[in-house]
C-alpha positions as CSV (number, residue, x, y, z in Angstrom):
1,M,97.5,105.9,91.8
2,A,99.9,105.2,94.5
3,T,103.6,106.3,94.6
4,Q,106.2,103.5,93.3
5,S,110.0,104.3,94.6
6,Y,113.2,102.7,93.0
7,I,116.2,100.7,93.9
8,E,119.6,101.4,92.4
9,L,121.4,97.8,91.1
10,N,124.7,97.5,91.0
11,D,124.7,97.5,87.2
12,G,123.5,101.2,87.1
13,N,119.5,100.1,86.5
14,R,116.8,101.1,88.4
15,I,114.4,98.2,90.1
16,P,111.0,99.1,91.8
17,S,111.0,98.2,94.8
18,I,107.2,96.7,94.9
19,G,106.9,94.6,93.1
20,L,103.6,92.8,92.2
21,G,104.5,88.1,92.1
22,V,101.8,86.2,90.0
23,W,103.6,82.3,91.7
24,Q,100.1,80.5,91.7
25,A,98.5,82.7,89.6
26,T,96.7,81.1,87.0
27,Q,97.2,81.8,82.8
28,E,93.9,82.7,83.2
29,Q,94.4,85.0,86.0
30,A,97.1,86.2,84.6
31,P,96.1,88.9,82.6
32,A,93.8,91.1,85.1
33,A,96.2,91.2,87.6
34,V,98.4,92.2,85.5
35,S,96.4,95.1,84.1
36,E,94.8,96.1,87.1
37,A,98.9,96.3,89.1
38,L,99.7,98.6,86.3
39,R,97.0,100.9,86.4
40,A,97.4,101.1,89.8
41,G,100.9,102.2,89.7
42,Y,102.8,99.1,89.7
43,R,106.0,99.0,87.9
44,H,107.1,95.6,88.4
45,V,106.1,92.0,87.3
46,D,107.9,89.0,88.9
47,T,107.3,85.3,86.6
48,A,108.6,82.3,86.2
49,S,108.7,79.8,83.4
50,I,107.9,76.9,86.3
51,Y,104.5,79.0,86.9
52,E,103.7,78.8,83.5
53,N,101.3,81.8,83.4
54,E,104.0,84.0,81.0
55,E,101.6,84.3,78.4
56,G,99.0,85.6,80.7
57,V,101.5,88.2,82.1
58,G,102.8,89.1,78.8
59,A,98.7,89.5,78.4
60,G,98.4,92.2,81.1
61,L,101.6,94.4,79.7
62,V,99.8,94.8,76.4
63,D,96.4,95.3,77.7
64,A,97.1,98.2,80.2
65,A,98.3,100.1,78.1
66,V,101.6,100.9,79.6
67,P,105.2,102.5,78.1
68,R,107.5,99.6,77.7
69,S,110.3,101.2,78.6
70,D,108.5,102.2,82.3
71,I,107.9,98.0,82.9
72,F,110.6,96.0,84.7
73,V,109.4,92.4,84.0
74,T,111.6,89.6,85.7
75,T,111.3,85.9,85.2
76,K,113.7,82.6,85.6
77,I,115.3,79.8,84.4
78,W,113.5,77.2,85.6
79,N,116.4,73.8,87.5
80,D,116.2,71.8,83.6
81,A,117.0,74.7,81.6
82,H,121.3,74.4,83.4
83,G,123.7,74.6,81.3
84,A,124.8,77.1,78.4
85,G,122.4,75.7,75.5
86,K,119.1,74.8,77.4
87,T,119.4,78.6,78.9
88,A,119.5,80.2,75.6
89,Q,116.9,78.2,74.9
90,A,114.7,78.6,77.5
91,L,115.2,82.3,78.1
92,D,113.8,82.5,73.8
93,A,111.2,80.6,75.2
94,S,110.3,82.8,78.1
95,L,110.6,85.9,75.6
96,Q,107.9,84.4,73.4
97,R,105.5,83.0,76.1
98,L,106.2,87.0,77.3
99,N,105.7,88.4,73.9
100,L,109.0,90.8,74.9
101,D,112.1,91.7,73.2
102,Y,113.8,91.9,76.2
103,I,113.6,91.0,80.3
104,D,114.7,93.6,82.7
105,L,116.0,90.9,85.4
106,L,116.1,86.9,84.5
107,L,117.5,85.4,87.4
108,I,118.7,81.6,88.3
109,H,115.7,80.4,89.7
110,W,117.9,78.0,91.8
111,P,120.9,76.8,92.2
112,D,120.4,73.6,92.3
113,P,124.0,72.6,93.6
114,K,123.6,68.9,93.0
115,Q,123.4,69.0,89.2
116,D,126.5,71.5,89.7
117,L,125.5,73.6,86.6
118,Y,125.2,77.0,88.5
119,A,127.9,78.5,87.4
120,E,127.8,77.8,83.9
121,T,124.1,78.6,83.8
122,W,125.8,81.7,85.4
123,R,128.4,82.2,82.3
124,A,125.2,82.1,80.0
125,L,122.9,84.9,81.7
126,I,125.9,87.1,81.0
127,R,125.7,86.1,76.9
128,A,122.5,86.8,77.0
129,R,122.7,90.3,78.4
130,E,125.8,90.8,76.1
131,Q,123.6,90.1,73.2
132,G,121.0,92.5,74.5
133,K,118.0,89.9,75.6
134,V,118.3,91.3,79.3
135,R,119.0,94.5,81.0
136,S,120.3,93.2,84.1
137,I,121.1,89.2,85.5
138,G,120.9,88.2,89.2
139,V,119.8,84.3,91.1
140,S,117.1,83.1,93.3
141,N,117.6,81.2,96.4
142,F,121.0,81.5,96.2
143,N,123.8,81.0,99.6
144,A,126.7,82.9,100.3
145,E,128.9,79.9,98.9
146,H,126.7,80.1,95.6
147,L,127.1,83.9,95.3
148,Q,131.2,84.2,95.6
149,R,131.5,81.3,93.4
150,L,129.5,83.1,90.7
151,V,132.2,86.2,91.3
152,D,135.3,83.9,91.9
153,E,134.5,82.2,88.1
154,T,133.9,85.0,86.0
155,G,133.6,88.2,88.0
156,V,130.2,89.4,87.7
157,V,127.8,89.9,90.9
158,P,124.5,89.5,90.5
159,V,122.3,92.6,90.5
160,I,119.9,90.7,93.0
161,N,119.9,87.4,94.8
162,Q,115.8,87.3,95.5
163,I,115.3,84.8,98.6
164,E,112.4,83.5,101.1
165,L,112.3,87.0,104.0
166,H,109.8,87.7,105.8
167,P,109.5,88.6,110.0
168,F,110.0,85.4,110.8
169,F,112.5,83.8,108.4
170,Q,115.1,87.0,107.9
171,Q,118.2,85.6,107.2
172,H,120.6,88.4,108.6
173,A,123.6,85.9,108.0
174,L,122.3,86.4,104.7
175,R,121.5,89.7,104.1
176,E,124.8,91.2,105.5
177,A,126.2,88.5,102.6
178,Q,125.3,90.6,100.1
179,E,125.5,93.5,101.3
180,R,129.1,93.4,101.7
181,M,129.3,92.0,97.5
182,G,126.6,95.3,96.4
183,I,124.3,92.7,95.5
184,R,120.5,93.8,96.9
185,T,118.0,91.7,98.5
186,Q,114.0,90.6,97.0
187,A,112.2,89.3,99.1
188,W,109.5,86.1,98.1
189,S,106.7,85.8,100.8
190,P,107.0,88.9,102.2
191,L,104.0,88.1,104.6
192,G,104.9,84.8,104.8
193,Q,102.4,83.2,102.9
194,S,99.9,85.2,104.8
195,E,100.7,84.0,108.0
196,A,102.5,87.1,109.4
197,L,99.0,89.1,108.8
198,R,98.1,87.1,111.9
199,D,100.6,87.9,114.3
200,P,99.5,89.7,117.1
201,A,102.8,92.3,117.3
202,I,102.3,93.0,113.5
203,A,98.3,93.4,115.0
204,A,98.9,95.3,116.6
205,I,101.7,97.8,115.0
206,A,98.9,98.1,112.1
207,A,96.1,99.3,114.4
208,R,99.0,102.2,115.5
209,H,99.4,103.1,112.4
210,G,96.0,103.3,110.8
211,Q,97.5,100.6,108.2
212,T,96.6,96.8,107.5
213,A,98.9,94.3,108.5
214,A,100.4,93.9,105.5
215,Q,100.8,97.2,104.5
216,V,102.9,97.2,108.0
217,V,105.1,94.7,107.2
218,L,105.5,95.4,103.4
219,R,106.6,98.8,104.7
220,W,109.4,96.5,106.8
221,H,111.1,95.4,104.1
222,L,110.9,98.7,102.4
223,Q,112.9,100.4,105.2
224,L,115.1,97.5,105.6
225,G,116.1,98.1,101.8
226,H,114.5,95.4,100.4
227,I,112.7,94.7,97.0
228,A,109.1,92.3,98.2
229,I,107.0,91.1,95.2
230,P,103.7,90.4,97.4
231,K,101.8,88.3,95.5
232,S,97.5,89.4,94.6
233,V,95.0,88.1,92.0
234,T,92.2,90.3,94.3
235,P,92.0,94.5,93.1
236,E,91.7,95.4,96.3
237,R,94.3,94.2,97.6
238,I,96.9,94.5,94.7
239,H,95.9,98.5,95.1
240,A,96.5,98.3,98.9
241,N,99.6,96.8,98.7
242,L,101.5,99.5,96.4
243,D,99.6,102.0,99.4
244,V,102.9,101.3,101.4
245,F,104.4,105.4,101.1
246,D,103.0,107.4,102.8
247,F,103.7,106.5,106.5
248,T,107.0,105.1,108.5
249,L,107.1,102.8,110.7
250,V,108.8,104.1,114.3
251,Q,112.6,102.4,115.6
252,E,110.2,100.5,118.1
253,D,107.9,98.8,115.5
254,M,111.3,97.9,113.3
255,D,112.5,96.9,116.9
256,A,109.4,94.3,117.6
257,I,109.1,92.8,113.8
258,A,112.9,91.6,114.4
259,A,112.0,90.4,117.5
260,L,109.8,87.9,115.6
261,D,112.7,86.0,113.8
262,A,112.5,82.3,114.4
263,G,114.5,81.2,111.8
264,R,111.4,79.6,110.1
265,R,111.8,78.7,107.0
266,L,108.6,77.6,104.9
267,G,109.8,76.7,101.2
268,P,112.8,74.0,100.6
269,D,116.3,74.9,101.3
270,P,118.2,76.0,98.5
271,L,120.9,73.3,99.7
272,Q,118.4,70.3,99.3
273,F,116.4,71.5,96.5
274,P,115.6,69.9,94.3
């Protein structure tokens, strides 16, 4: 079983630094992927209501037979559930689908600034945490101004902002703003939707270390202090993606990957989505 490392959040809770992402995993694929990951040593699973696989994730949690207290489960509030009442209902529905008594980390999936309900939704997450339905609360795809508004209006700092982050889109300014605010950075599409795996510079680093390209990119994230959630339903890749704790990238490697930053976003712009 592979080693796991943990990162402390600003509320005193801890999150495993590598998690299993299940975006695009079907309801049928999710149970086996989650169970395989937990048996391999993962202790962190990231899903969302919009992925339509929460029931499958819940089934995988049961099948793996790992104590609930050892598992960190993240899910998210979708854009159609913004607002106090809708957020509370969406959380209860996610708990039911996942077959859980509480969520370790609940995120607002997108700020959806045109709807302008993300601050109200944040207050609903604060209430859910007070009620014990959620252990930690955070956001996803928020820009610095969105984060600052939450803090200014509620005094509660998100523990995490989960953002698109990979070698071709490194988001330096946002990461620096989050560090100043005490918000941890979590990377979705940490491998650049597999584009990073085909990059010659990364391939050369992988060859020098005797690792795969994916392992090199995930190690880069870890050394920058990021939490990463690579998605896979393939057992071999699930195991390999966690096997990143027994080697270290040297500064030359880190610099070579830093040089790949092209400001190239692969997903939607939070100011324009949906």
